[in-house]
Biopython code that builds the backbone (N, CA, C, O; Angstrom):
import numpy as np
from Bio.PDB.StructureBuilder import StructureBuilder

atoms = [
    (1, "MET", "N", (-40.621, -50.953, 73.567)),
    (1, "MET", "CA", (-40.735, -51.727, 72.350)),
    (1, "MET", "C", (-40.399, -53.182, 72.667)),
    (1, "MET", "O", (-39.420, -53.468, 73.357)),
    (2, "ASP", "N", (-41.204, -54.074, 72.167)),
    (2, "ASP", "CA", (-40.933, -55.500, 72.344)),
    (2, "ASP", "C", (-39.839, -55.923, 71.383)),
    (2, "ASP", "O", (-39.856, -55.583, 70.200)),
    (3, "ARG", "N", (-38.883, -56.678, 71.922)),
    (3, "ARG", "CA", (-37.812, -57.231, 71.084)),
    (3, "ARG", "C", (-37.924, -58.746, 71.090)),
    (3, "ARG", "O", (-38.421, -59.354, 72.038)),
    (4, "ILE", "N", (-37.446, -59.334, 70.003)),
    (4, "ILE", "CA", (-37.432, -60.798, 69.911)),
    (4, "ILE", "C", (-35.980, -61.262, 69.901)),
    (4, "ILE", "O", (-35.126, -60.599, 69.313)),
    (5, "PRO", "N", (-35.693, -62.383, 70.538)),
    (5, "PRO", "CA", (-34.328, -62.899, 70.532)),
    (5, "PRO", "C", (-33.925, -63.334, 69.117)),
    (5, "PRO", "O", (-34.748, -63.844, 68.356)),
    (6, "VAL", "N", (-32.662, -63.127, 68.783)),
    (6, "VAL", "CA", (-32.143, -63.573, 67.490)),
    (6, "VAL", "C", (-30.878, -64.385, 67.725)),
    (6, "VAL", "O", (-30.183, -64.208, 68.725)),
    (7, "GLU", "N", (-30.594, -65.273, 66.790)),
    (7, "GLU", "CA", (-29.371, -66.077, 66.873)),
    (7, "GLU", "C", (-28.260, -65.316, 66.183)),
    (7, "GLU", "O", (-28.262, -65.153, 64.963)),
    (8, "SER", "N", (-27.310, -64.851, 66.978)),
    (8, "SER", "CA", (-26.216, -64.055, 66.452)),
    (8, "SER", "C", (-25.108, -63.987, 67.489)),
    (8, "SER", "O", (-25.366, -64.078, 68.689)),
    (9, "SER", "N", (-23.884, -63.827, 67.029)),
    (9, "SER", "CA", (-22.776, -63.665, 67.963)),
    (9, "SER", "C", (-22.609, -62.206, 68.383)),
    (9, "SER", "O", (-21.824, -61.912, 69.285)),
    (10, "THR", "N", (-23.336, -61.288, 67.743)),
    (10, "THR", "CA", (-23.208, -59.864, 68.076)),
    (10, "THR", "C", (-24.508, -59.219, 68.549)),
    (10, "THR", "O", (-24.475, -58.255, 69.313)),
    (11, "VAL", "N", (-25.644, -59.736, 68.106)),
    (11, "VAL", "CA", (-26.942, -59.136, 68.439)),
    (11, "VAL", "C", (-27.753, -60.128, 69.262)),
    (11, "VAL", "O", (-27.881, -61.293, 68.887)),
    (12, "VAL", "N", (-28.298, -59.669, 70.379)),
    (12, "VAL", "CA", (-29.081, -60.526, 71.278)),
    (12, "VAL", "C", (-30.554, -60.517, 70.896)),
    (12, "VAL", "O", (-31.208, -61.558, 70.851)),
    (13, "SER", "N", (-31.072, -59.290, 70.615)),
    (13, "SER", "CA", (-32.496, -59.175, 70.303)),
    (13, "SER", "C", (-32.727, -57.975, 69.393)),
    (13, "SER", "O", (-31.903, -57.065, 69.300)),
    (14, "ALA", "N", (-33.889, -58.007, 68.717)),
    (14, "ALA", "CA", (-34.245, -56.936, 67.783)),
    (14, "ALA", "C", (-35.737, -56.665, 67.883)),
    (14, "ALA", "O", (-36.541, -57.577, 68.077)),
    (15, "GLY", "N", (-36.089, -55.390, 67.747)),
    (15, "GLY", "CA", (-37.489, -54.994, 67.738)),
    (15, "GLY", "C", (-37.709, -53.937, 66.684)),
    (15, "GLY", "O", (-36.767, -53.279, 66.241)),
    (16, "TYR", "N", (-38.959, -53.775, 66.283)),
    (16, "TYR", "CA", (-39.282, -52.794, 65.254)),
    (16, "TYR", "C", (-40.616, -52.138, 65.566)),
    (16, "TYR", "O", (-41.599, -52.811, 65.875)),
    (17, "ASP", "N", (-40.634, -50.817, 65.482)),
    (17, "ASP", "CA", (-41.865, -50.041, 65.669)),
    (17, "ASP", "C", (-42.244, -49.462, 64.313)),
    (17, "ASP", "O", (-41.627, -48.506, 63.843)),
    (18, "ALA", "N", (-43.263, -50.048, 63.685)),
    (18, "ALA", "CA", (-43.672, -49.640, 62.341)),
    (18, "ALA", "C", (-44.213, -48.219, 62.311)),
    (18, "ALA", "O", (-44.094, -47.537, 61.293)),
    (19, "SER", "N", (-44.808, -47.758, 63.414)),
    (19, "SER", "CA", (-45.391, -46.411, 63.426)),
    (19, "SER", "C", (-44.327, -45.316, 63.368)),
    (19, "SER", "O", (-44.604, -44.203, 62.920)),
    (20, "THR", "N", (-43.116, -45.628, 63.817)),
    (20, "THR", "CA", (-42.035, -44.640, 63.795)),
    (20, "THR", "C", (-40.847, -45.081, 62.941)),
    (20, "THR", "O", (-39.856, -44.359, 62.832)),
    (21, "SER", "N", (-40.947, -46.259, 62.340)),
    (21, "SER", "CA", (-39.852, -46.843, 61.529)),
    (21, "SER", "C", (-38.554, -46.917, 62.327)),
    (21, "SER", "O", (-37.472, -46.625, 61.817)),
    (22, "THR", "N", (-38.689, -47.316, 63.593)),
    (22, "THR", "CA", (-37.533, -47.412, 64.478)),
    (22, "THR", "C", (-37.152, -48.870, 64.705)),
    (22, "THR", "O", (-37.982, -49.698, 65.081)),
    (23, "LEU", "N", (-35.889, -49.158, 64.471)),
    (23, "LEU", "CA", (-35.321, -50.483, 64.733)),
    (23, "LEU", "C", (-34.542, -50.398, 66.030)),
    (23, "LEU", "O", (-33.712, -49.505, 66.199)),
    (24, "GLU", "N", (-34.798, -51.309, 66.940)),
    (24, "GLU", "CA", (-34.078, -51.337, 68.208)),
    (24, "GLU", "C", (-33.269, -52.615, 68.269)),
    (24, "GLU", "O", (-33.804, -53.709, 68.089)),
    (25, "LEU", "N", (-31.972, -52.476, 68.525)),
    (25, "LEU", "CA", (-31.084, -53.633, 68.609)),
    (25, "LEU", "C", (-30.385, -53.668, 69.955)),
    (25, "LEU", "O", (-29.873, -52.656, 70.435)),
    (26, "GLU", "N", (-30.373, -54.853, 70.556)),
    (26, "GLU", "CA", (-29.616, -55.096, 71.778)),
    (26, "GLU", "C", (-28.418, -55.957, 71.400)),
    (26, "GLU", "O", (-28.571, -57.022, 70.802)),
    (27, "PHE", "N", (-27.235, -55.491, 71.750)),
    (27, "PHE", "CA", (-26.006, -56.188, 71.386)),
    (27, "PHE", "C", (-25.504, -57.044, 72.538)),
    (27, "PHE", "O", (-25.917, -56.859, 73.683)),
    (28, "THR", "N", (-24.615, -57.977, 72.234)),
    (28, "THR", "CA", (-24.093, -58.880, 73.258)),
    (28, "THR", "C", (-23.333, -58.125, 74.347)),
    (28, "THR", "O", (-23.175, -58.630, 75.458)),
    (29, "SER", "N", (-22.865, -56.927, 74.032)),
    (29, "SER", "CA", (-22.174, -56.096, 75.023)),
    (29, "SER", "C", (-23.146, -55.542, 76.062)),
    (29, "SER", "O", (-22.725, -55.024, 77.096)),
    (30, "GLY", "N", (-24.447, -55.652, 75.785)),
    (30, "GLY", "CA", (-25.462, -55.081, 76.655)),
    (30, "GLY", "C", (-25.952, -53.726, 76.173)),
    (30, "GLY", "O", (-26.932, -53.194, 76.694)),
    (31, "ALA", "N", (-25.268, -53.167, 75.175)),
    (31, "ALA", "CA", (-25.668, -51.870, 74.628)),
    (31, "ALA", "C", (-26.979, -51.995, 73.868)),
    (31, "ALA", "O", (-27.245, -53.009, 73.222)),
    (32, "LEU", "N", (-27.790, -50.954, 73.954)),
    (32, "LEU", "CA", (-29.088, -50.919, 73.294)),
    (32, "LEU", "C", (-29.136, -49.664, 72.426)),
    (32, "LEU", "O", (-28.872, -48.562, 72.907)),
    (33, "TYR", "N", (-29.474, -49.833, 71.146)),
    (33, "TYR", "CA", (-29.489, -48.725, 70.198)),
    (33, "TYR", "C", (-30.815, -48.677, 69.446)),
    (33, "TYR", "O", (-31.408, -49.710, 69.133)),
    (34, "ASP", "N", (-31.264, -47.466, 69.166)),
    (34, "ASP", "CA", (-32.386, -47.228, 68.261)),
    (34, "ASP", "C", (-31.834, -46.691, 66.950)),
    (34, "ASP", "O", (-30.980, -45.804, 66.945)),
    (35, "TYR", "N", (-32.319, -47.226, 65.847)),
    (35, "TYR", "CA", (-31.976, -46.755, 64.501)),
    (35, "TYR", "C", (-33.251, -46.224, 63.876)),
    (35, "TYR", "O", (-34.296, -46.873, 63.925)),
    (36, "PHE", "N", (-33.159, -45.033, 63.283)),
    (36, "PHE", "CA", (-34.348, -44.327, 62.825)),
    (36, "PHE", "C", (-34.497, -44.348, 61.306)),
    (36, "PHE", "O", (-33.518, -44.461, 60.569)),
    (37, "ALA", "N", (-35.758, -44.236, 60.855)),
    (37, "ALA", "CA", (-36.112, -44.206, 59.427)),
    (37, "ALA", "C", (-35.711, -45.491, 58.724)),
    (37, "ALA", "O", (-35.302, -45.473, 57.563)),
    (38, "VAL", "N", (-35.832, -46.609, 59.438)),
    (38, "VAL", "CA", (-35.484, -47.922, 58.878)),
    (38, "VAL", "C", (-36.743, -48.534, 58.259)),
    (38, "VAL", "O", (-37.740, -48.721, 58.955)),
    (39, "PRO", "N", (-36.708, -48.844, 56.971)),
    (39, "PRO", "CA", (-37.877, -49.475, 56.347)),
    (39, "PRO", "C", (-38.158, -50.854, 56.964)),
    (39, "PRO", "O", (-37.242, -51.569, 57.369)),
    (40, "ARG", "N", (-39.429, -51.196, 57.021)),
    (40, "ARG", "CA", (-39.795, -52.521, 57.554)),
    (40, "ARG", "C", (-39.102, -53.642, 56.777)),
    (40, "ARG", "O", (-38.729, -54.665, 57.352)),
    (41, "SER", "N", (-38.934, -53.443, 55.480)),
    (41, "SER", "CA", (-38.281, -54.473, 54.662)),
    (41, "SER", "C", (-36.842, -54.722, 55.127)),
    (41, "SER", "O", (-36.357, -55.851, 55.052)),
    (42, "THR", "N", (-36.166, -53.692, 55.599)),
    (42, "THR", "CA", (-34.802, -53.860, 56.111)),
    (42, "THR", "C", (-34.823, -54.682, 57.395)),
    (42, "THR", "O", (-33.973, -55.550, 57.590)),
    (43, "PHE", "N", (-35.787, -54.411, 58.268)),
    (43, "PHE", "CA", (-35.941, -55.208, 59.485)),
    (43, "PHE", "C", (-36.207, -56.667, 59.135)),
    (43, "PHE", "O", (-35.609, -57.565, 59.728)),
    (44, "GLU", "N", (-37.085, -56.906, 58.193)),
    (44, "GLU", "CA", (-37.413, -58.280, 57.799)),
    (44, "GLU", "C", (-36.204, -58.984, 57.180)),
    (44, "GLU", "O", (-35.974, -60.168, 57.425)),
    (45, "ARG", "N", (-35.436, -58.245, 56.376)),
    (45, "ARG", "CA", (-34.221, -58.827, 55.785)),
    (45, "ARG", "C", (-33.179, -59.115, 56.866)),
    (45, "ARG", "O", (-32.461, -60.112, 56.789)),
    (46, "PHE", "N", (-33.099, -58.246, 57.869)),
    (46, "PHE", "CA", (-32.197, -58.481, 59.003)),
    (46, "PHE", "C", (-32.563, -59.787, 59.697)),
    (46, "PHE", "O", (-31.694, -60.621, 59.953)),
    (47, "LEU", "N", (-33.851, -59.969, 60.003)),
    (47, "LEU", "CA", (-34.284, -61.185, 60.686)),
    (47, "LEU", "C", (-34.010, -62.434, 59.868)),
    (47, "LEU", "O", (-33.718, -63.492, 60.425)),
    (48, "ALA", "N", (-34.103, -62.319, 58.545)),
    (48, "ALA", "CA", (-33.905, -63.472, 57.664)),
    (48, "ALA", "C", (-32.435, -63.734, 57.342)),
    (48, "ALA", "O", (-32.097, -64.792, 56.813)),
    (49, "ALA", "N", (-31.573, -62.794, 57.652)),
    (49, "ALA", "CA", (-30.162, -62.918, 57.285)),
    (49, "ALA", "C", (-29.501, -64.079, 58.030)),
    (49, "ALA", "O", (-29.751, -64.303, 59.214)),
    (50, "GLU", "N", (-28.666, -64.798, 57.314)),
    (50, "GLU", "CA", (-27.924, -65.896, 57.934)),
    (50, "GLU", "C", (-26.961, -65.346, 58.987)),
    (50, "GLU", "O", (-26.807, -65.926, 60.062)),
    (51, "SER", "N", (-26.318, -64.226, 58.670)),
    (51, "SER", "CA", (-25.421, -63.561, 59.614)),
    (51, "SER", "C", (-25.991, -62.191, 59.955)),
    (51, "SER", "O", (-25.927, -61.259, 59.153)),
    (52, "LYS", "N", (-26.550, -62.086, 61.156)),
    (52, "LYS", "CA", (-27.133, -60.812, 61.590)),
    (52, "LYS", "C", (-26.055, -59.735, 61.722)),
    (52, "LYS", "O", (-26.279, -58.579, 61.363)),
    (53, "GLY", "N", (-24.891, -60.117, 62.235)),
    (53, "GLY", "CA", (-23.805, -59.161, 62.397)),
    (53, "GLY", "C", (-23.318, -58.611, 61.072)),
    (53, "GLY", "O", (-23.065, -57.413, 60.945)),
    (54, "GLN", "N", (-23.187, -59.478, 60.090)),
    (54, "GLN", "CA", (-22.738, -59.037, 58.768)),
    (54, "GLN", "C", (-23.796, -58.145, 58.120)),
    (54, "GLN", "O", (-23.461, -57.124, 57.519)),
    (55, "PHE", "N", (-25.061, -58.522, 58.239)),
    (55, "PHE", "CA", (-26.129, -57.698, 57.674)),
    (55, "PHE", "C", (-26.130, -56.322, 58.347)),
    (55, "PHE", "O", (-26.254, -55.298, 57.675)),
    (56, "PHE", "N", (-25.991, -56.304, 59.667)),
    (56, "PHE", "CA", (-25.949, -55.041, 60.391)),
    (56, "PHE", "C", (-24.805, -54.164, 59.877)),
    (56, "PHE", "O", (-25.001, -52.977, 59.614)),
    (57, "SER", "N", (-23.628, -54.741, 59.737)),
    (57, "SER", "CA", (-22.465, -53.976, 59.291)),
    (57, "SER", "C", (-22.625, -53.434, 57.880)),
    (57, "SER", "O", (-22.161, -52.334, 57.580)),
    (58, "GLN", "N", (-23.275, -54.192, 57.017)),
    (58, "GLN", "CA", (-23.382, -53.798, 55.612)),
    (58, "GLN", "C", (-24.600, -52.930, 55.303)),
    (58, "GLN", "O", (-24.559, -52.120, 54.377)),
    (59, "HIS", "N", (-25.674, -53.086, 56.061)),
    (59, "HIS", "CA", (-26.936, -52.451, 55.673)),
    (59, "HIS", "C", (-27.560, -51.519, 56.711)),
    (59, "HIS", "O", (-28.534, -50.830, 56.406)),
    (60, "ILE", "N", (-27.018, -51.484, 57.933)),
    (60, "ILE", "CA", (-27.624, -50.648, 58.975)),
    (60, "ILE", "C", (-26.612, -49.662, 59.560)),
    (60, "ILE", "O", (-26.851, -48.454, 59.560)),
    (61, "ARG", "N", (-25.489, -50.170, 60.056)),
    (61, "ARG", "CA", (-24.476, -49.290, 60.660)),
    (61, "ARG", "C", (-23.946, -48.308, 59.618)),
    (61, "ARG", "O", (-23.543, -48.703, 58.524)),
    (62, "GLY", "N", (-23.955, -47.055, 59.964)),
    (62, "GLY", "CA", (-23.475, -46.025, 59.056)),
    (62, "GLY", "C", (-24.479, -45.598, 58.003)),
    (62, "GLY", "O", (-24.210, -44.682, 57.226)),
    (63, "VAL", "N", (-25.642, -46.256, 57.966)),
    (63, "VAL", "CA", (-26.673, -45.949, 56.978)),
    (63, "VAL", "C", (-27.794, -45.126, 57.612)),
    (63, "VAL", "O", (-28.272, -44.159, 57.019)),
    (64, "TYR", "N", (-28.209, -45.514, 58.815)),
    (64, "TYR", "CA", (-29.356, -44.871, 59.476)),
    (64, "TYR", "C", (-28.896, -44.091, 60.696)),
    (64, "TYR", "O", (-27.961, -44.505, 61.382)),
    (65, "PRO", "N", (-29.550, -42.958, 60.974)),
    (65, "PRO", "CA", (-29.238, -42.230, 62.217)),
    (65, "PRO", "C", (-29.611, -43.087, 63.419)),
    (65, "PRO", "O", (-30.536, -43.896, 63.350)),
    (66, "PHE", "N", (-28.890, -42.907, 64.516)),
    (66, "PHE", "CA", (-29.118, -43.752, 65.687)),
    (66, "PHE", "C", (-28.877, -42.968, 66.965)),
    (66, "PHE", "O", (-28.343, -41.859, 66.963)),
    (67, "ARG", "N", (-29.297, -43.599, 68.060)),
    (67, "ARG", "CA", (-28.948, -43.098, 69.378)),
    (67, "ARG", "C", (-28.780, -44.297, 70.294)),
    (67, "ARG", "O", (-29.474, -45.305, 70.160)),
    (68, "LYS", "N", (-27.856, -44.171, 71.219)),
    (68, "LYS", "CA", (-27.679, -45.199, 72.249)),
    (68, "LYS", "C", (-28.676, -44.918, 73.353)),
    (68, "LYS", "O", (-28.842, -43.775, 73.777)),
    (69, "ILE", "N", (-29.332, -45.954, 73.811)),
    (69, "ILE", "CA", (-30.343, -45.808, 74.870)),
    (69, "ILE", "C", (-29.688, -46.063, 76.218)),
    (69, "ILE", "O", (-30.353, -45.993, 77.251)),
]
sb = StructureBuilder()
sb.init_structure("model")
sb.init_model(0)
sb.init_chain("A")
sb.init_seg("    ")
for serial, (resi, resn, name, xyz) in enumerate(atoms, 1):
    if name == "N":
        sb.init_residue(resn, " ", resi, " ")
    sb.init_atom(name, np.array(xyz, "f"), 0.0, 1.0, " ", f" {name:<3s}", serial, name[0])
structure = sb.get_structure()
């Protein structure tokens, strides 16, 4: 999956696969995670968020199933 760089102190890059509704996030720690059943609108709101880390904490972490890659 192609990821795009984002400006954030916690997230380095983000990608989205619309065919599987999978959000992929690369964190500053180097960890890479896939989040499943994420609506495209959530991905778009993440990209538009002033604070990517805060948006992640409030709207993604603990909301969607995930796996570490």
